[in-house]
C-alpha positions in Angstrom: -11.4 -28.0 0.7 -11.0 -26.2 4.5 -7.8 -24.1 2.8 -10.1 -23.0 -0.1 -11.8 -20.5 2.3 -9.0 -19.2 3.9 -6.9 -18.9 0.8 -9.6 -17.0 -0.6 -9.7 -15.0 3.0 -5.6 -14.3 2.7 -5.8 -13.2 -1.0 -8.6 -10.4 -0.5 -7.0 -9.3 2.5 -3.6 -8.6 0.5 -5.7 -7.1 -2.0 -7.5 -5.1 0.0 -4.1 -4.6 1.7 -2.0 -3.8 -1.2 -4.5 -1.1 -2.3 -4.3 0.9 1.3 -0.6 0.3 0.8 0.1 1.7 -2.5 -2.2 4.5 -1.3 0.0 5.4 1.5 3.2 4.7 -0.7 1.8 7.3 -3.1 1.3 9.9 0.0 4.6 8.7 1.4 6.5 9.6 -2.2 4.4 12.8 -2.7 5.5 13.9 1.0 8.7 12.6 0.5 9.1 14.7 -3.0 8.0 17.7 -1.5 10.4 17.7 1.0 13.2 16.9 -1.0 12.5 19.8 -2.9 11.7 22.0 -0.3 15.9 21.4 0.8 16.9 21.9 -2.1 15.1 25.2 -2.8 
């Protein structure tokens, strides 16, 4: 019974972290691609 709230809290934390991480990843990928294009061109 004690584990259930902590598990849900961890799941919520992971969900929010995943959302922010995916956003940061998208930004990083965009920056990386733009940098590569600049280097290639």
